[in-house]
C-alpha positions in Angstrom: 0.0 0.0 0.0 3.0 2.3 0.7 4.3 1.8 -2.7 0.9 2.5 -4.3 0.6 5.7 -2.3 4.1 6.8 -3.4 3.3 6.0 -7.0 0.1 8.1 -7.0 2.0 10.9 -5.3 4.7 10.9 -8.0 2.0 10.7 -10.7 0.2 13.7 -9.2 3.5 15.7 -9.1 4.2 14.9 -12.7 0.7 16.1 -13.8 1.2 19.3 -11.8 4.6 19.9 -13.4 3.2 19.2 -16.9 0.3 21.7 -16.4 2.7 24.3 -15.2 5.0 23.9 -18.2 1.9 23.9 -20.5 0.7 27.2 -19.0 4.2 28.7 -19.5 4.3 27.5 -23.1 0.9 29.1 -23.9 1.9 32.4 -22.3 5.5 32.9 -23.6 6.0 30.8 -26.7 5.2 32.2 -30.1 2.0 31.1 -31.8 3.7 28.9 -34.5 5.7 27.1 -31.9 2.6 26.5 -29.8 0.8 25.1 -32.8 3.7 22.6 -33.4 3.8 21.6 -29.8 0.0 21.2 -29.7 0.2 18.9 -32.8 2.8 16.7 -31.2 0.9 16.7 -27.9 -2.3 15.4 -29.7 -0.2 12.6 -31.3 1.1 11.6 -27.9 -2.4 11.5 -26.4 -3.7 9.5 -29.4 -0.9 7.0 -28.8 -1.9 6.4 -25.2 -5.7 6.7 -25.9 -6.5 5.6 -29.5 -10.3 5.5 -29.0 -12.8 7.5 -30.9 -16.3 8.5 -29.8 -19.4 9.5 -31.8 -22.5 10.9 -30.0 -26.1 10.9 -31.3 -28.3 13.4 -29.5 -32.0 12.9 -29.1 -32.7 16.3 -30.5 -30.5 17.8 -33.2 -29.9 21.4 -34.2 -32.4 23.8 -32.8 -34.3 20.9 -31.1 -37.5 21.4 -33.1 -37.6 17.7 -34.1 -36.5 14.5 -32.5 -33.6 12.9 -34.3 -34.4 10.0 -36.6 -30.9 8.6 -36.0 -31.5 8.5 -32.3 -34.8 6.7 -32.7 -33.3 4.1 -35.1 -30.3 3.5 -32.7 -32.8 3.1 -29.8 -34.7 0.5 -31.8 -31.5 -1.3 -32.8 -30.1 -1.5 -29.3 -33.3 -2.6 -27.7 -32.7 -6.2 -28.8 -29.1 -6.2 -27.6 -29.8 -4.6 -24.3 -32.2 -7.3 -23.1 -29.4 -9.8 -23.0 -26.6 -7.6 -21.7 -27.8 -4.6 -19.7 -28.3 -4.9 -16.0 -30.8 -2.0 -15.8 -33.7 -1.9 -18.3 -36.7 0.3 -18.9 -40.0 -1.6 -19.5 -43.0 -0.6 -21.5 -46.0 -2.3 -23.2 -46.4 -2.1 -27.0 -49.5 -3.7 -28.5 -50.0 -5.8 -25.4 -46.5 -7.1 -25.5 -43.6 -6.2 -23.2 -40.8 -4.1 -24.6 -37.4 -3.6 -22.8 -34.8 -1.0 -23.6 -31.6 0.0 -21.9 -31.9 2.5 -19.1 -30.0 5.7 -18.8 -26.2 5.5 -18.0 -26.1 1.9 -19.2 -23.7 0.2 -21.6 -24.0 -2.7 -24.1 -21.5 -4.2 -26.6 -22.3 -5.0 -30.2 -20.3 -7.1 -32.7 -20.0 -6.4 -36.4 -17.7 -8.4 -38.8 -15.8 -9.7 -35.8 -15.2 -6.3 -34.2 -16.8 -5.3 -30.9 -18.1 -1.8 -30.1 -19.5 -0.2 -27.0 -22.7 1.7 -26.9 -23.6 3.9 -23.9 -26.9 5.6 -23.1 -26.3 9.0 -21.6 -28.6 11.5 -19.8 -27.5 14.9 -18.7 -29.7 17.1 -16.5 -29.4 20.9 -16.0 -29.9 21.4 -12.3 -32.2 24.3 -11.4 -30.8 26.9 -9.1 -34.0 27.7 -7.3 -35.2 25.3 -4.5 -38.0 23.1 -5.8 -39.5 19.7 -5.1 -40.2 19.2 -8.7 -37.6 17.4 -10.9 -35.4 19.4 -13.3 -37.1 20.1 -16.6 -34.1 20.3 -18.9 -32.9 16.8 -19.8 -30.7 15.8 -22.7 -30.4 12.2 -23.8 -27.9 10.7 -26.3 -26.3 7.5 -27.4 -22.5 7.3 -27.6 -20.4 4.7 -29.5 -16.7 4.1 -28.7 -14.3 2.3 -30.9 -10.6 2.1 -31.8 -9.3 4.7 -34.3 -8.2 2.1 -36.8 -11.8 1.1 -37.4 -13.0 4.7 -38.1 -13.5 4.2 -41.9 -15.4 0.9 -41.4 -17.6 2.5 -38.7 -18.5 5.6 -40.5 -19.0 4.1 -44.0 -20.5 0.7 -43.2 -21.5 -0.1 -39.6 -23.5 3.1 -38.8 -25.4 2.8 -42.0 -26.3 -0.8 -41.1 -27.4 0.2 -37.6 -29.7 3.0 -38.9 -31.2 0.9 -41.5 -31.8 -2.1 -39.2 -33.2 0.2 -36.5 -35.6 1.8 -38.9 -36.9 -1.6 -40.0 -37.3 -2.8 -36.4 -39.2 0.4 -35.6 -41.6 -0.2 -38.5 -42.2 -3.8 -37.4 -42.9 -2.9 -33.8 -44.7 0.3 -34.7 -47.6 1.0 -32.4 -50.2 3.5 -33.6 -50.7 6.4 -31.2 -53.2 9.2 -30.6 -51.5 12.5 -29.8 -52.8 15.7 -28.3 -50.8 18.9 -28.0 -49.8 20.3 -24.6 -50.5 23.9 -23.7 -47.9 26.3 -25.1 -46.8 27.4 -21.6 -45.6 23.9 -20.8 -43.1 23.9 -23.7 -39.5 23.7 -22.6 -36.0 22.6 -23.7 -36.2 18.8 -24.1 -40.0 18.7 -23.4 -42.1 17.4 -26.2 -45.1 19.4 -27.4 -47.2 16.3 -27.8 -48.5 13.8 -25.3 -49.9 10.5 -26.5 -51.8 7.3 -25.7 -52.1 4.1 -27.6 -54.6 4.4 -30.5 -57.2 1.7 -29.7 -60.2 2.8 -31.8 -61.6 -0.3 -33.6 -63.5 1.5 -36.4 -62.9 0.2 -39.9 -64.4 0.9 -43.3 -66.2 -2.4 -43.0 -68.0 -1.2 -39.9 -68.5 2.4 -41.1 -72.2 3.2 -41.8 -71.9 4.7 -45.3 -72.9 3.9 -48.9 -70.5 1.1 -50.1 -69.8 3.0 -53.4 -68.8 6.1 -51.5 -66.6 4.1 -49.1 -64.9 2.4 -52.1 -64.1 5.8 -53.7 -62.5 7.0 -50.4 -60.5 3.9 -49.9 -59.2 4.0 -53.5 -58.2 7.6 -53.0 -56.3 6.8 -49.8 -54.4 3.9 -51.4 -53.4 6.1 -54.3 -52.1 8.7 -52.0 -50.1 6.3 -49.8 -48.3 5.0 -52.9 -47.7 8.3 -54.6 -44.4 9.4 -53.1 -42.6 9.5 -56.5 -45.6 11.2 -58.1 -45.7 14.1 -55.6 -41.9 14.5 -56.0 -42.2 14.7 -59.7 -44.9 17.4 -59.7 -43.1 19.3 -57.0 -45.7 19.2 -54.3 -45.5 18.2 -50.6 -46.6 14.7 -50.0 -49.9 15.5 -48.1 -53.6 15.6 -48.8 -56.5 17.5 -47.2 -59.9 16.1 -46.3 -62.9 18.1 -45.2 -65.6 16.1 -43.4 -68.8 18.0 -43.0 -72.3 17.1 -41.9 -74.7 17.2 -38.9 -73.6 16.0 -35.5 -73.7 12.2 -35.1 -73.1 11.4 -38.8 -69.8 9.6 -38.1 -67.0 12.2 -38.8 -64.8 11.1 -35.9 -65.5 7.4 -36.8 -64.4 8.1 -40.4 -61.0 9.5 -39.1 -60.5 6.4 -37.0 -61.3 4.2 -39.9 -58.8 6.0 -42.1 -56.1 5.7 -39.4 -56.7 1.9 -39.1 -56.8 1.5 -42.9 -53.5 3.2 -43.5 -51.9 2.4 -40.2 -51.2 6.1 -39.5 -50.8 7.9 -36.2 -53.4 10.6 -35.3 -52.5 14.1 -34.1 -55.5 15.8 -32.6 -54.7 19.5 -32.6 -56.4 21.6 -29.9 -56.1 25.2 -31.3 -57.2 26.8 -28.1 -54.1 25.5 -26.4 -51.7 27.0 -29.0 -50.4 30.5 -28.0 -49.5 31.8 -31.5 -48.6 30.9 -35.1 -44.9 30.2 -34.1 -46.0 27.4 -31.7 -48.4 26.1 -34.3 -45.5 25.7 -36.7 -43.5 23.9 -34.0 -46.3 21.5 -33.5 -46.3 20.7 -37.2 -42.6 20.1 -37.3 -42.8 17.6 -34.4 -45.4 15.4 -36.2 -44.1 12.3 -37.8 -44.7 11.0 -41.3 -47.5 8.4 -41.8 -49.8 10.5 -39.7 -53.2 12.2 -39.7 -53.4 15.8 -38.4 -56.9 16.5 -37.2 -58.7 19.8 -36.4 -62.2 18.9 -35.3 -65.0 21.4 -35.4 -62.9 23.9 -37.2 -65.8 26.4 -37.4 -65.7 26.7 -33.6 -62.0 27.0 -33.2 -61.1 30.5 -32.0 -63.5 32.1 -34.5 -60.8 31.8 -37.1 -63.3 31.7 -39.9 -64.7 35.1 -39.0 -61.4 37.0 -38.9 -61.4 38.1 -42.5 -64.9 39.4 -42.3 -64.1 41.3 -39.0 -61.2 42.9 -40.7 -63.3 44.1 -43.6 -66.0 45.4 -41.2 -63.4 47.3 -39.3 -62.2 49.1 -42.4 -65.8 50.0 -43.3 -66.6 51.3 -39.9 -63.4 53.2 -39.4 -64.0 56.2 -37.3 -67.1 54.9 -35.7 -67.5 53.7 -32.2 -66.7 50.0 -31.9 -68.9 47.6 -30.0 -67.7 46.1 -26.7 -66.3 42.6 -26.9 -67.6 40.1 -24.4 -65.3 39.0 -21.6 -65.2 35.5 -22.9 -63.8 36.6 -26.3 -61.2 38.8 -24.5 -59.9 35.9 -22.5 -59.9 33.7 -25.7 -57.8 36.2 -27.6 -55.3 36.5 -24.6 -55.0 32.7 -24.5 -54.4 32.2 -28.2 -53.3 34.4 -31.0 -53.4 31.9 -33.8 -54.6 33.7 -37.0 -56.3 32.5 -40.1 -53.2 33.3 -42.0 -51.1 31.2 -39.6 -53.5 28.3 -40.0 -53.4 28.5 -43.8 -49.6 28.4 -43.7 -49.9 25.4 -41.3 -51.9 23.5 -44.0 -50.0 24.2 -47.2 -47.3 26.8 -46.5 -43.5 26.2 -46.7 -43.5 24.5 -43.3 -46.1 22.0 -44.4 -43.5 20.4 -46.7 -41.4 19.1 -43.7 -41.7 15.4 -43.3 -44.1 13.6 -45.7 -47.0 11.2 -46.1 -49.5 13.2 -44.0 -53.3 13.7 -44.2 -54.8 16.9 -42.8 -58.5 16.5 -41.9 -60.9 19.2 -40.9 -64.4 18.4 -39.5 -67.3 20.8 -39.3 -71.1 20.8 -38.7 -71.5 24.0 -40.7 -69.5 24.1 -43.9 -71.2 27.3 -45.0 -69.5 29.2 -42.1 -66.0 28.4 -43.2 -63.8 30.9 -45.0 -63.5 29.8 -48.7 -59.7 30.2 -48.5 -59.6 27.6 -45.8 -61.3 24.8 -47.7 -60.4 25.5 -51.3 -58.9 22.7 -53.5 -55.2 22.4 -52.8 -55.8 22.8 -49.1 -58.8 20.6 -48.5 -58.5 18.4 -51.7 -61.5 16.2 -51.0 -64.8 17.3 -49.5 -66.8 14.4 -48.0 -70.3 14.9 -46.8 -71.3 12.8 -43.8 -75.1 12.7 -44.2 -78.1 11.1 -42.4 -78.5 7.4 -42.4 -79.9 5.8 -45.6 -80.9 2.2 -46.1 -77.4 1.1 -47.2 -75.9 2.6 -44.1 -78.6 0.9 -42.0 -77.7 -2.5 -43.4 -74.1 -2.0 -42.3 -75.3 -1.1 -38.8 -77.7 -4.1 -38.7 -74.8 -6.3 -39.6 -72.5 -4.7 -37.0 -74.9 -4.7 -34.0 -77.2 -7.6 -34.7 -75.2 -9.8 -37.2 -78.2 -9.5 -39.5 -78.4 -9.5 -43.3 -82.1 -9.4 -43.8 -85.4 -9.3 -41.9 -89.1 -8.8 -42.7 -89.0 -5.3 -40.9 -86.2 -4.1 -43.3 -88.8 -3.0 -45.9 -90.7 -0.9 -43.3 -87.4 0.6 -42.0 -86.3 1.4 -45.6 -89.5 3.4 -46.3 -89.3 5.3 -43.0 -85.6 6.2 -43.6 -86.6 7.6 -47.0 -89.0 10.0 -45.2 -87.1 10.8 -42.0 -83.7 12.2 -41.3 -82.0 10.2 -38.6 -78.3 10.1 -37.9 -76.3 6.9 -37.9 -75.6 7.5 -34.2 -79.3 7.5 -33.4 -80.0 4.5 -35.5 -77.1 2.6 -33.8 -78.4 3.5 -30.4 -81.8 2.1 -31.2 -80.4 -1.1 -32.6 -78.2 -1.8 -29.6 -79.8 -4.3 -27.2 -80.8 -2.8 -23.9 -80.8 -6.1 -22.1 -79.2 -9.5 -22.5 -82.5 -11.2 -23.4 -83.5 -8.8 -26.2 -83.8 -10.5 -29.6 -83.3 -9.2 -33.1 -87.0 -8.5 -33.6 -87.2 -6.4 -30.4 -84.2 -4.2 -31.5 -85.6 -3.6 -35.0 -89.0 -2.9 -33.4 -87.4 -0.3 -31.2 -85.9 1.4 -34.2 -89.1 1.3 -36.2 -91.0 2.9 -33.3 -88.3 5.6 -33.0 -88.6 6.3 -36.7 -92.4 6.5 -36.5 -92.2 8.9 -33.5 -89.7 11.0 -35.4 -92.1 11.0 -38.4 -95.0 12.1 -36.2 -92.9 14.9 -34.6 -91.8 16.1 -38.0 -95.5 16.2 -39.1 -96.5 18.2 -36.0 -93.6 20.6 -36.5 -94.6 21.2 -40.1 -98.2 21.8 -39.1 -97.1 24.2 -36.4 -94.9 26.1 -38.9 -97.7 26.2 -41.4 -100.1 27.6 -38.8 -97.5 30.1 -37.7 -96.9 31.2 -41.3 -100.7 31.4 -41.9 -101.2 33.4 -38.6 -98.4 35.8 -39.6 -100.0 36.3 -43.0 -103.5 36.8 -41.5 -102.0 39.3 -39.0 -100.3 41.3 -41.8 -103.6 41.3 -43.8 -105.5 42.6 -40.7 -102.9 45.3 -40.2 -103.2 46.3 -43.8 -107.1 46.5 -43.5 -106.8 48.6 -40.3 -104.4 51.0 -42.1 -106.8 51.3 -45.0 -109.7 52.1 -42.7 -107.7 54.8 -40.9 -106.8 56.5 -44.1 -110.6 56.5 -45.2 -111.6 57.9 -41.8 -109.0 60.6 -42.0 -110.2 61.6 -45.5 -113.8 61.6 -44.3 -112.9 64.0 -41.5 -111.0 66.3 -43.8 -113.8 66.6 -46.5 -116.3 68.7 -44.5 -113.7 71.4 -43.9 -112.8 71.6 -47.5 -116.5 72.0 -48.4 -116.9 74.8 -45.9 -113.9 76.6 -47.3 
């Protein structure tokens, strides 16, 4: 132990002497001599430490988008880490357990007989203020270490193999997700703008209550889009397509989105515009979406009154100089909370930023298409307009198959004739078809629907009669007013005539 202590003491003295000499060299030696000494010093260091390191950070550049290389390496190392790493992170993907290496863990990989070391690194920026909450700024990366003599093989062959294999593993294990955006105030360095859950909606085009011909057209359009990467590149357009789904509430707009996601195996990004502070944050959200995804803005006509901004601007110009009306407190708070403009939303759909990534669908839904600004839904932004209408007989047969496993029944004819007269949404039809108790049979469910349709028909008849009476009453009232006005004019003339005769 004495010898070891003396050895470390001598080593420490040597290091101190070297640092002193190096400081003197930097201060008093000419620049060209310092450069020569520095070159020789690096050669000496490389002789004793001939290893090279390459680091792949989770977020690259300005951290607007998660690194594709990092994700591929993470997928690639997940299979190696389960056999080697002592500390693992566990998760569930499509009801199966997935293990990945934990932070500050190392694994080795072998390629063409050569071994390399991969390390998972996490650095945390400690907050200066006292707080019980964990630090918010976290940076993660993967680092590979190898001997300098393998530099060419690593950079030209091995890393390409890792990235390609990792991407394929990611596609095989890909789990569809449903994303929602976090409030703008929660954005931070290293914090994602999206939170997600597993997408578990079971809707498909087979279960969607819609005319089969219309469904076939939509499915063909989606297949054509998903295979048109080279076509979009050739015509110089971003690989994206816009869908506008419009119709009354309960006609299946959200179900259509789920069916499209399941049909194409795309992720869904549900954008809540009221949680977005401004146009800049809206662009950041777009950048952080992945390819093979659907960006959804539901009830676009109700989102921050975006569709009325253009009209308000025109009205303000016309009424310039006049006293402006007071804005309600609710609208004031809404404007403070979000400053997303119609122009910013249009750029989000098909501006320069929309070309980042690829293979995206942008879907708007609305109950009142007539309220939308024409610029928002023109062709090129919303390429396909799909009307989600009331339930017809073809849609009813799909629902009967889904809910009752029924292809035909004597009551089908009665229901068909009623659906031709009455507007009922697929959601209402499905609710009436659904058994309310375990013992209910097919006939009872169809009878419930028939009764609901007949009641709706009777209500529609009464409503029409009431409107007719009201219309007739208004007409009669106007006629009586006209007669009273005529009588008054005659009386006034009669009073005036005797005076004229006396004159």
